[in-house]
C-alpha positions in Angstrom: 94.1 123.4 59.5 95.5 123.4 63.0 96.1 127.2 62.7 92.4 127.8 62.1 91.4 125.8 65.1 93.9 127.7 67.3 92.6 131.1 65.9 88.9 130.1 66.4 89.7 128.9 70.0 91.0 132.5 70.6 87.8 134.0 69.2 85.9 131.7 71.6 88.0 132.6 74.6 87.5 136.4 73.9 83.7 136.0 73.6 83.4 133.6 76.5 85.6 135.3 79.1 84.4 138.9 78.3 80.8 137.6 78.2 81.2 135.7 81.4 82.7 138.7 83.2 79.7 140.8 81.9 77.2 138.3 83.2 78.8 138.2 86.6 79.1 142.0 86.8 75.5 142.6 85.6 74.4 140.0 88.1 76.1 141.9 91.0 74.8 145.3 90.2 71.3 143.9 89.0 70.8 142.3 92.4 71.6 145.6 94.2 69.4 147.6 91.8 66.4 145.2 92.2 66.7 145.6 96.0 66.4 149.4 95.6 63.6 149.1 93.0 61.5 147.0 95.3 61.2 150.1 97.5 61.6 152.9 94.9 60.5 151.7 91.4 60.7 155.2 90.0 64.5 154.9 90.0 64.6 152.3 87.2 65.9 154.8 84.6 68.8 155.9 86.7 69.6 152.4 87.8 69.5 151.1 84.2 72.8 152.8 83.3 74.6 151.3 86.3 73.2 147.9 85.6 74.0 148.0 81.8 77.6 149.3 82.2 79.3 146.0 83.0 77.7 144.5 79.8 79.9 146.5 77.5 82.9 144.1 78.1 80.8 141.2 76.6 80.2 143.4 73.6 83.9 144.1 73.2 84.7 140.4 73.4 82.0 139.6 70.8 83.4 142.3 68.4 86.9 140.8 68.7 85.6 137.3 68.2 83.7 138.5 65.1 86.8 140.2 63.7 88.6 136.9 64.1 85.9 135.2 62.1 86.2 137.8 59.4 90.0 137.6 59.4 90.1 133.9 58.9 87.5 134.0 56.2 84.8 132.1 58.0 82.1 134.8 57.4 82.8 135.0 53.7 83.1 131.3 53.3 86.6 131.5 52.1 88.6 129.9 54.9 92.2 131.0 55.1 95.0 128.4 55.3 96.7 129.4 58.5 99.9 128.0 59.9 100.1 127.1 63.5 102.2 130.2 64.2 99.5 132.5 62.5 96.8 130.8 64.5 98.8 131.3 67.7 99.2 135.0 66.8 95.5 135.4 66.4 94.9 133.5 69.6 97.3 135.7 71.4 95.6 138.8 70.0 92.3 137.7 71.6 93.8 137.5 75.1 93.9 141.2 76.1 90.2 141.6 75.8 89.5 138.2 77.1 91.3 138.8 80.4 90.6 142.6 80.6 86.9 142.0 79.8 86.6 139.2 82.5 88.3 141.1 85.3 87.1 144.6 84.6 83.4 143.6 84.2 83.3 141.8 87.5 84.9 144.7 89.3 82.8 147.2 87.4 79.7 145.3 88.7 81.0 145.7 92.2 81.6 149.4 91.7 78.3 149.9 90.1 76.5 147.9 92.9 78.1 150.3 95.4 76.8 153.2 93.2 73.3 151.8 93.6 73.8 152.1 97.4 74.9 155.7 96.9 72.0 156.5 94.7 69.6 155.0 97.2 70.8 157.4 99.9 71.7 160.4 97.8 69.8 160.3 94.5 71.6 163.5 93.2 74.9 161.6 93.3 74.0 159.1 90.6 76.4 160.6 88.0 79.2 160.5 90.5 78.6 156.9 91.0 78.5 156.3 87.3 81.9 158.0 86.8 83.5 155.5 89.1 82.0 152.7 87.1 83.3 154.3 83.8 86.8 154.5 85.3 86.8 150.7 85.4 85.6 150.6 81.9 88.8 152.3 80.8 90.8 149.0 81.2 88.3 147.1 79.2 88.7 149.6 76.5 92.5 149.3 76.7 92.1 145.5 76.3 89.8 145.9 73.4 92.0 148.4 71.6 95.0 146.2 72.2 93.3 143.1 70.8 91.9 145.2 67.8 95.4 146.6 66.8 97.2 143.3 67.4 94.6 141.4 65.4 94.8 144.0 62.5 98.6 143.8 62.5 98.7 140.1 61.8 99.3 139.2 58.2 97.7 136.1 56.8 
C-alpha cells in the first residue's frame, strides 16, 4: 500500500508544480496584457496567445498525473499492489514535468510579458514575440516527454 501512496504523491507533485508554474506565468503575462488592453482593447486576440502559452505546462502536468492514475488502476477501480520501489519509480517519473513545468512556465510568462511590450510598440512583431515564448515551451515538452516515456517504461 505504501507504493500506491508514493506513486499518487508523484502524480500530485506533477499536477501541482506544473500548474503552479502555469498560474504564475499566466499571471505575469496577463497583468502586462491587461495594461495594454486598457488602452487598446482591439488587441485582445493577439494578446490571447501570449497569455495562454504558459498555461500549457499545467496541462502537461495534469496529463502525467492522469496517466499515473490510470497506471495504478485508480481510474478503473482496480488498484494495483505496488511495492515501495515501484511507487518510487512512478514518483521519479513525475519529476521531469513537475520541475520543467514549474520553471519553464514562470520564465515563459516573463518572456511573453516582454512580448506584450513589443506588441504594444510594434504590432507587426507579435509573431516574433510568440516565437520566443515557444522556445521556452521546448523545455516543458522535453520534461513532459521524459515523464511520459519513463512512466510507460515502468512495469507493474
